[in-house]
N, C-alpha and C positions, 0 to 999 in steps of 0.2 A: 537413402538417407531425407528425411521432411526437414525442405528448407524456409522457414519465414519470411519475405522479401517485397509484400505484394503492402508497403505501405508509404506514403512522402508525409512529406513537411505539414503540418498541422495551419499552415498559416505562407500562403505565397507570396510577394515581395512583387508588385508586377512593375517597378520601379525602378530597377537598379538595385531590387531588393527589399525596395522602403514600401509598408504599405498603406494602405491611403491616409488613415490618422495620421502617420508619420508624416507622409510630402505635406499635408495640409496644416498641420503643424509648421514645418518648417519654411514650408512655402507663404502659410502667414508673417513670420517672424520675418525674411526675410526682404515683405511692401515696404518696413521703413527705410529699409537701405536702398532704392528704389525711389523713393521720394527725396531721402537725404542726395543723393546725387540728380535727380532731375532741378532743385534750387544750388544746385552747386554749393553743398554743406559739404566740404572735402575731408574734416579733418572729423564732424562728424557721422561722416559717410562708412572711414575707417574705421572708428570706436565700434559702428552698429555692424560692421564684415565681422571685428575682432570677434563682438558678441556672440552672432550668428554663429560662427566656427564653432563658440562651445557650445550653443547647443546642439549641433549636428553632433559636437561628440559624445554628449549628455543622451542625445535620442536612438544614436545608428551606431557607436562602437560598445561589441557585448565584451565583456569580464566577467567569465567564467559561467557562461549562461545568462548571466542577464544584463540589462544596460545599466548602464552609472547612474540613471537615475531610479533606477529601478534597487539598484544597491542604496544611494542613500534615503529610498523612502523607508525600506525596510530596516536600513540603521538606525533610522529617528523614529522608525515605530518601536523598536528592538530596544532602543535606549530607556524611553520613555516608561515602557515595563518595565522595564530595570528601576526606574527609579524611581515610581509608585508605587514597586516591590508585587507586579502585576505577576510575572513569570516565577517566583517563588510560593509553592505548594507546601503544605502543611496540616496534612490529613488531622479529623476531627478524635478518629481514635487515638491519634498520640496525644494527646493533650488533653484526653481522658473528655471530651465533649461531646461522643456518639451521640442521637438523638436515636436511630431507629437501624437497626442490623441491617436488615432488611434495604437501606435505603445507600444509595452508590454513591462515594466518595472517591473520585478520580482528578487524578491534574490535566489543566491544558484547556485540548478542544475537546474531551472527554469529560468535562465537566456539564456539560447538557444533558449525559445521558441517561435512559429512565428502565428500568426493565420490570416486564409486567413478563405474568404467569402466564402463556396463552390456557386453550381451553384441554379439556384432554383427548389424545389421539391415538391412535396406535394399538398394536394386542398389550400392550402395558400400560396402559392408559397416563403415558409420561405428557408431563406438563413443557410444553417448548420453549424457552426464552424470549421472547419481542424485545428488541431491541426498540427503543423509542432517543432519535436525537433531537433534540426542541431545539438544539443551535442552528441543523442544519436540516430540519424541518424535513428529518427519513422515519422508515421503518426497516430493521433489517431483520434478520432471522441468520444463526450459524451452525453449520454442521463443521463435525469432525470426520477426514474423512480417510480411509484405506486403501492406497494404490501403489499397486506393483513395480511401480518408475519404469523407465525406460533405459537406465541402464545395459540391461540384460537385452533388451529390443531390438528384432529387426529392424528393416525398411522400413517393410511390409506392417508392422506391428505401428513403428511410429509413425507411418503417412495415416497407420489409421485411428489412432490418440488425437493427429494436429484435425483429421475430421470430424471425429467426435467432438473434439473441444468448439469448430466451428457451428455443427449443428446446435449443440446444446446454445451457444450466441445467439443466435438465428431464435431458434427458439424460445428465448429470452424477448427476446425484441420483439415478436408476435404477440408477445403476451400486452404488448403496451402497457405494463404495466411498473417491472423491472428495469431500475437504471444503470444499476452497475452489479459486474460480478466480481470478487475479490475474491483471490488465491492465496492461502499465508501459510507460508511452510515453515518451520523452526528449529532446526537444528542443537542439540544441545546435548555435554557430556552426559553419558549415564553416568544417572546415580547409584543404578544395581539394585532398588528399595527391594524390585519382586524376588532377586535374587538370594539376597538375603535373608531377606523372612520366611523364604522355602528351606534356603540352609538352614535356620535356625529350625524352624519346625520337624526336619527329616532330620537332623543330624542325632547323632545315636552316643547314649551317655557316654558309654565305656569306647570308643571308634579310637583306634588306635592316635596316638601324637603325632607322626609321622604323614599319617592322613588327612589327620585336621590341619598342619601347617604346609601340605601340600595345596588342599582346595582355599586355604583362606586366599593362598598367591597367585593359586589360577582366579579367584574371584576379582582381587585388586589389578591384576594383568588386566582381565579382561575390562574392567571398568576404566579403565586410565584408556584402555584404546579403543572404545564402542563409545557409539553416539545415539543416542535416541529422536528421531521424527518426531514432527509435528506438522498433520495439514490440516487446513479448516479452509472451507469455502463458507461464503456471505454473502448474501445474495439483500440490495437493496431497492428502497422501494419511497420512493418522496408521496407523500404526504397528500399533495392537489391531486396526485393519482389515483392514489388510496382510497381518497375519503370518496370520491365518486363510485368508483366501486361498492364500498361495503355499504354503498347504501340498500343495498340487495338484501343484506345482512340484519338491518338494523342501525344502530348508532354504537359509537365505544370504541373501545379499548376491545369487545371482545368480537364485534363484526370485523372490525381492522385483523384481527388475530383468525380470522376463518377464509380470511379470501388470503394471508400468507402462507397457512397449511397448504390451499390449492396447489396456490406457488410450488409450494415443499415439492407436492407428489411430481408437477410435472418439472421440475431440474431433478429431482434423485434418479427419476425414470431414465433422461441424462447423464447425470454422469455413471451407473449403473451399467449401461449400455453401450455407444459409442467410445465414450471417452475412457474408459475403464475400471471407474471404483470397484473396489469388490465391497467397499463395506461405507455405508456412510450412517451417520449418527448426529442427527439434528437435537445440541445441546438444551439442556434444563439449565434450570437459574442457577442450583448448584454446580453442575459444570461446566460452567460461563463464568462462573466467580474462579475456579481453580484455572480454566484456560488463560484468566487472566490476573492472578496474580499470581503464577509463572510464569507469565509476561515478563511484569517488572520485576521478578526474583525465581528464576527458575532452581535453585538450591531447596527450596520450598513444597517442591513436590512429595518428598522421602517424607517427610514428617507426615504428611496427607495421606499415603500408601498406611504409611505406620498406624496411623489415628481410625482408619478403616477396617484394618486389618482388626485393633486393638476394640472395635463397639461392634464386631461381631460377638463377642462372649460379655462384653461391657455397653448396657446402653447407656450408660451415663456419660459415653466418649464421643465429643462432638469430633463427626468426620468430616463434616465441610463446613467451607470456609464464608464467613459472613458478606457481604456487599461490602458493608463498610468498614472490611477491611482489608479489599481487597487487590486496594493502589498502594503507590509506596506511601512510608512515614512519611518524608520529605523528598523534594525534588525540587531539582535547580535548573532553568535553563538557561546553557551558555553560548555563545557564539559558535566556539567550535566543538561542543558536546552536550550531551545530556546526562544530569547526576539522578542517577532516584538511587535515593537511600544508599545501600554499600557498591550501586554497580555504575556505571561509566556507560555511554553510549555514542554510538555516531555513525550517519546515515550517510546515504548517498542513495541518488540516482542514477540509472542506466542509459544511454542513449542507444540508440540500435543503430547496428554498422549498414553499410552504403551495401552490403555485401549480401545480406540476410541470416537470419539468425536460424540454427538446427533447434530439433524440438531436442531439446535435455541439454543443450550448452550451456543452460545456469548451475549445473551442476558442481563447478567450482568453486561460485560464490558460495554455495551453502558449506561448506567444509572447513571443521575449526581448525585454526593452523598452529594455537597455543592451549595446554596446559587450563580450562576453566573457560572459555571461549566461546559465547556463541552465537549464530549467526542466524539469523530471520531474512525474508525475501517475501515482501508484496509481489505480485503479479497482479495488475487492474486491467479492468474492462469497462469503461464508460458507456454504455450504449447509447448510440442519435439515432430519437426516430424518425421512422421512414422521412415524413417531411423534412425535417432537420438535415437528414443525410442527403436528402435532394437537393436543398436549396445551399449546404454546403459545396458539398459536387458542381454545383452550377459553379456560383464563388470560384472556386481553387481551378474554372477550367476558363473560364472569363479570366483571370488573373494567369494562369501561365501562356496562352494564346495572346495578352497582350503587355506580360512581357517579354515575348519573344519579335515579336510586331515593334516595342521602342528599343529592343537592341538591334535590331535589320533595318532600323528609321536610323538608329547613329552609329550605324555600319561595324558594331560589334558584335563578333562571332560565339555562337551559342559553346558555353563547354558541355561536356558530356554529362555530369552530371545535375547543368540545369536540362538540356534534351532528354535523359531520363525522367526527370520529375513535371516535365511536361506530360509526354508519356502514361506516365499513372496518372496522372491526375485525369488523363482521358480514359484511362482503360478503368478505371472507379465508377464512373458513370455507365457503361457496359456491364460491371459487377451488381450495380442493383438497380437493373431494369433486370437479371436475371435472380432477384429477390433475397441475395446476399445481404448479411447487417451490414452497418457503419461502426466499428468502434476505434476508440482512441486511445492503444494498451501504454500503459505504462508502468514501471517497475520500480523499486526500494528496498535497497538491502541496508541491512542493519547491524552490527558486530558491538555486543556486548561484552567486556571484563569486566571483574570483579577489584575494586580499589586494593592496592595501589596501584595497577597495573599500569602500564605509560598506557594512557586510551591514544595519544600521536601514532605512536605504531601501532598499536592494534587496528586507526584509521587507515592506514596506511598497506597492512597486510589486505584488508579490504578491497582499497582501491588494486593491488597487484593480483588478486582473486579473478577481481570484475575485468582488468586486464587481459588475464588470461583465459577467462571466458570470449574473447571476441571482442566486448565491449566497452566502451566510454564511462568512466565513474565523472559523476558531478557530485563535490560535500553539495551538502542542504546546510550550508552557514548561515548564524539565524535563528534556525528554523530544524534543527535535531530534534525540537519535541514532536512536532508534529509529525517528522522522520521519523522516528520512534513507534506514536500510536497507530499510522497507517500503518506499516512493516510487520509487528509484533502484536497486536492487539486485536485480537479478533470481534470490533464492536461496530463495525460498518463505517468507519474514517476513513478519510479520501483526500489526496491532493488534486481531486478536480471538482470538488464544491468553493464555490466562493465562501460559503460560510467560514470556511478556515484561513484561509487566503489573509 
């Protein structure tokens, strides 16, 4: 069985778990205490000690993954957004103010996205959708992939898939352009749209009533027990890197699109070979708009399928979704969930277990547990350039050695977890010297239920599925709108970007 366990903490505190900025802040705040003691102002010194202790709690004590200072800052910003009305979104189409149907109108962190049509490519001369994010200063392309999965794979196959994923990430780093690779998987209850249309076309007008009744019951039963899985992969390139490379092809959007087309060819080759994908289809603008619309409202897909079938005989039927209507009509960010039209969503990040994670262990997270429930999962791989990776590895080694020396000087014995983190910090340098890439993976899971379902119950079911998979859940309270956008909508949004924080 392929188990991934070669990871360590992003930052290692070298002084009893404190980082350099934390230690500097606490040290600077302690100076007035020593000054008051030196002047023998005992009452003032006592007050300053209490204030310093309060600062210590604010800076160092974590509460559900964040420090108290982080919670206060996030709550203040969230409250300001609620009071100013920034957390509520209403599309222009819902109030009849649409300017152009091709203009993207999406809420939250997706509001800065613009979709361009790339140059014709491939045998079909299709124009791939080029995603430009003005807020994050990035460019991205998305592909729908088909993969056999790892449920029936043996140990050798799983190890091969894991090696293929590592080769894919190493190849992306070697391009010196791709900044992040995002995998999104969505499982929704099957709407049986294709099955119903097929039955209507092939049903005989004089079929026996009993046969018709049995067929309808089988269709209803299979639809209730079936789920449909959608998988997307998105590659993200920062504007600062892409603009330099695009000078060889000219300037403007067309030059950037040609560079992205070359990257798409490299990534597709890796996906089809070692990664095991059986089909890779880079999405055009109408296909991407459908993926976005079904991300906000999964039940919209059945109507689109019917429209596509009708457009084959009636050219007047519009089978595509315009970008002006791809988003929700109304969306509201709440502290404990995210509301979009007739749906409610809760998101949670996944903490990697110390013992490692087996390839395919996230499968229980994607299994809906109630009728009408949808699960979506993002597994993101932010890539570090070799220079940044080398510098970060050196800092991690220094911090691990310093922490060990401080504990030894204080006579404190190192715990098993601390020794393991120190060994991993030293092992990363050896792997980088061998040419491996350094990534900072993370995962976000989201559950979406229709109103008026109990969203808190759905969130608890999601947490239970995450724990059953061997991970620890951490709710994205005050940021469920961001969690939903990055884990469900394949437009290249990411938690690793400072523009979204």
